[in-house]
C-alpha positions as CSV (number, residue, x, y, z in Angstrom):
1,A,3.0,-24.5,13.2
2,Q,0.4,-22.3,11.6
3,T,-1.5,-19.6,13.4
4,K,-4.7,-18.1,12.1
5,I,-5.6,-14.5,13.1
6,E,-9.3,-13.5,12.5
7,V,-9.4,-10.0,11.1
8,G,-12.7,-9.9,9.1
9,A,-13.9,-10.9,5.7
10,Y,-11.7,-10.6,2.7
11,P,-8.4,-9.2,4.0
12,Q,-6.8,-7.8,0.9
13,D,-3.3,-6.8,2.1
14,V,-1.0,-7.1,5.1
15,A,2.1,-5.2,6.0
16,V,4.7,-5.4,8.8
17,S,6.1,-2.2,10.2
18,P,9.9,-1.6,9.9
19,T,10.1,-1.9,13.7
20,G,8.5,-5.3,13.6
21,K,6.2,-4.3,16.4
22,V,2.9,-3.9,14.6
23,V,1.2,-5.5,11.6
24,Y,-1.7,-3.9,9.7
25,A,-4.3,-5.8,7.6
26,T,-6.8,-4.2,5.4
27,V,-10.3,-5.7,5.4
28,T,-12.6,-5.1,2.4
29,S,-15.5,-7.4,3.3
30,G,-15.7,-8.5,-0.3
31,D,-16.9,-5.2,-1.7
32,T,-14.1,-3.1,-3.3
33,G,-16.3,-0.1,-3.8
34,P,-18.3,2.3,-1.5
35,G,-20.1,-0.5,0.3
36,G,-17.0,-2.2,1.5
37,S,-15.7,-2.5,5.1
38,D,-13.9,0.5,6.5
39,V,-11.5,-1.4,8.8
40,V,-7.7,-1.8,9.2
41,A,-6.9,-4.4,11.7
42,A,-3.9,-3.8,14.0
43,I,-2.2,-7.0,15.0
44,D,0.4,-7.5,17.8
45,P,2.9,-10.0,16.3
46,A,4.1,-10.9,19.8
47,T,0.7,-12.4,20.6
48,N,-0.8,-12.7,17.1
49,T,-4.0,-11.0,18.3
50,V,-5.9,-8.0,16.9
51,T,-5.4,-5.1,19.3
52,A,-7.5,-2.5,17.4
53,D,-9.9,-2.0,14.5
54,I,-9.0,1.3,12.9
55,K,-11.8,3.0,11.0
56,V,-10.7,4.4,7.6
57,G,-12.5,5.0,4.3
58,P,-14.6,2.3,2.5
59,A,-12.9,-0.7,0.9
60,P,-9.3,-0.3,2.3
61,R,-7.0,-1.9,-0.2
62,Q,-3.2,-1.7,0.2
63,V,-1.2,-0.6,3.2
64,V,2.5,0.5,3.5
65,F,4.6,1.9,6.4
66,S,6.8,5.0,6.4
67,P,10.5,4.0,6.6
68,D,10.6,4.9,10.3
69,G,7.4,3.0,11.0
70,S,5.6,6.0,12.6
71,T,3.0,6.2,9.9
72,A,1.0,3.8,7.8
73,Y,-0.7,4.8,4.6
74,V,-3.8,3.0,3.4
75,T,-5.5,3.3,0.0
76,T,-9.4,3.3,0.1
77,E,-12.2,4.1,-2.3
78,T,-12.3,7.7,-1.2
79,G,-8.6,8.6,-0.5
80,I,-5.4,7.7,1.3
81,Y,-5.6,7.5,5.0
82,A,-2.5,8.2,7.2
83,I,-2.5,6.3,10.5
84,S,-0.2,7.0,13.5
85,T,1.1,3.6,14.6
86,A,1.7,5.0,18.1
87,T,-2.0,5.6,18.6
88,N,-3.7,3.6,15.9
89,Q,-5.5,6.7,15.0
90,V,-6.1,8.4,11.6
91,V,-4.1,11.6,11.5
92,R,-4.8,12.8,7.9
93,V,-6.7,12.0,4.8
94,I,-5.3,12.7,1.3
95,R,-8.0,13.4,-1.2
96,E,-6.0,15.2,-4.0
97,A,-6.4,14.1,-7.6
98,G,-4.6,10.8,-8.0
99,A,-5.6,9.9,-4.5
100,T,-9.3,9.6,-4.9
101,N,-11.6,7.6,-7.3
102,G,-10.2,4.2,-6.3
103,P,-6.5,4.4,-5.5
104,Q,-5.1,0.9,-5.2
105,G,-1.4,0.3,-5.0
106,I,0.9,2.4,-2.8
107,A,4.6,2.6,-2.1
108,V,6.8,5.0,-0.1
109,S,10.1,6.4,-1.2
110,P,13.1,5.3,1.0
111,D,13.3,8.8,2.5
112,G,9.7,8.8,3.4
113,A,9.0,12.0,1.5
114,T,7.0,10.7,-1.5
115,L,4.1,8.4,-1.9
116,Y,3.6,6.5,-5.2
117,V,-0.1,5.6,-5.8
118,T,-1.7,3.6,-8.6
119,N,-5.2,4.3,-9.9
120,P,-6.2,1.3,-12.0
121,G,-9.4,2.8,-13.5
122,A,-7.6,5.9,-14.6
123,G,-4.4,4.1,-15.7
124,T,-2.2,6.4,-13.7
125,V,0.5,6.4,-11.1
126,A,0.8,9.6,-9.0
127,A,3.8,10.8,-7.0
128,I,2.4,12.6,-3.9
129,N,4.2,14.7,-1.4
130,A,3.7,12.8,1.9
131,A,3.8,15.9,4.0
132,T,1.5,18.1,2.0
133,G,-0.6,15.5,0.2
134,K,-0.1,17.4,-3.1
135,V,0.5,15.6,-6.4
136,I,4.1,16.3,-7.6
137,A,4.0,14.4,-10.9
138,S,2.1,11.5,-12.5
139,A,2.4,8.9,-15.2
140,S,-0.6,8.0,-17.4
141,G,-1.5,5.6,-20.1
142,L,-0.7,2.5,-18.1
143,A,-2.8,-0.7,-18.4
144,E,-4.8,-0.9,-15.2
145,P,-1.8,-0.4,-12.8
146,Y,-2.6,-2.4,-9.7
147,S,0.5,-2.2,-7.5
148,V,3.8,-0.4,-7.3
149,T,7.1,-0.8,-5.6
150,V,10.2,1.4,-5.4
151,T,13.9,0.3,-5.4
152,P,15.9,0.9,-2.2
153,N,17.9,3.7,-3.8
154,G,14.6,5.5,-4.6
155,S,15.4,5.8,-8.3
156,T,13.0,3.4,-10.0
157,L,9.4,2.3,-9.8
158,Y,8.1,-1.1,-10.9
159,V,4.4,-1.1,-11.6
160,A,2.2,-4.2,-12.2
161,D,0.0,-3.6,-15.2
162,M,-2.8,-6.1,-15.0
163,N,-4.4,-5.6,-18.4
164,S,-1.1,-5.9,-20.4
165,D,0.4,-8.8,-18.5
166,S,3.5,-6.7,-18.0
167,V,5.5,-4.6,-15.5
168,S,6.2,-1.0,-16.3
169,V,9.6,0.4,-15.2
170,L,9.4,4.2,-14.3
171,A,12.1,6.6,-13.4
172,A,11.0,8.1,-10.1
173,A,12.5,11.5,-10.9
174,T,10.5,12.0,-14.1
175,M,7.7,9.4,-13.9
176,K,8.6,8.4,-17.4
177,T,8.5,4.7,-18.5
178,S,12.0,3.4,-19.3
179,A,11.1,-0.2,-19.9
180,T,8.3,-2.7,-20.1
181,V,8.8,-6.3,-18.9
182,S,6.4,-9.1,-20.0
183,V,5.4,-11.3,-17.1
184,G,2.6,-13.8,-16.4
185,R,-1.1,-13.4,-16.8
186,L,-2.8,-10.7,-14.6
187,P,0.1,-9.4,-12.6
188,M,-1.3,-8.2,-9.3
189,S,1.3,-7.5,-6.7
190,V,5.0,-6.5,-6.9
191,T,7.8,-6.1,-4.5
192,V,11.5,-5.5,-4.6
193,S,14.2,-7.4,-2.7
194,P,16.0,-5.6,0.1
195,D,19.2,-5.4,-2.0
196,G,17.3,-4.0,-5.0
197,S,18.6,-6.7,-7.3
198,Q,15.3,-8.4,-8.0
199,V,11.6,-7.6,-8.4
200,W,9.0,-10.3,-7.6
201,V,5.6,-10.2,-9.3
202,S,2.6,-12.4,-8.5
203,N,0.5,-13.3,-11.5
204,G,-3.1,-13.9,-10.4
205,Y,-4.3,-15.8,-13.5
206,T,-1.3,-18.1,-14.1
207,G,-0.8,-18.6,-10.4
208,D,3.0,-18.1,-10.5
209,V,5.6,-15.5,-9.6
210,S,7.9,-13.8,-12.1
211,V,11.3,-12.8,-10.9
212,I,12.8,-9.7,-12.7
213,S,16.5,-8.8,-12.6
214,T,16.7,-5.0,-12.1
215,A,20.1,-5.0,-13.8
216,T,18.7,-6.1,-17.1
217,N,14.9,-5.6,-16.6
218,S,14.3,-9.1,-17.8
219,V,12.5,-12.1,-16.2
220,V,15.2,-14.5,-14.9
221,A,12.9,-17.0,-13.1
222,T,9.3,-18.1,-12.9
């Protein structure tokens, strides 16, 4: 059976907390800039109903939970909003360089200490201290990086580069590119399997999914 949950126009991203007790969906209302919606919908998966509309910055984009599920981080046009999942309230806004001017993709290190944030317009990925909001390191020169994921051991980042039809492989410790993997056209989202053996990439233009082996950094299935 299929259940539809009304959250608002143009939900861009959805994430389930590690506890499984809350789901957050970002609602952009079709405008990905300053005029967009400013809502993250909190959904109770037990009832499949929206329990709260959380006000954040304009055009909320991607959302990810801390490993313990206590905090959600949402990229918006004007910064990264940290939400307490216990209260559904914004507890902090990160506006450091690398977190403003249109951050898009976001991932959290397995220990919860570091946020990895993509800025497609600037062609960068920033590593940000989750506690202080300060940028630790960054990678530049990427081709409109749209989303990012981190392996379960925390050592490697995979970044979907939309404009080069490829995925960049970065060492988390140095933010240096170690490999580039050609995938389908317009790669938009990327995620790693729980065991860290595969990375799955959705290709918006070709309408398919590229499966990358992390052992060889090569595409093993489409």
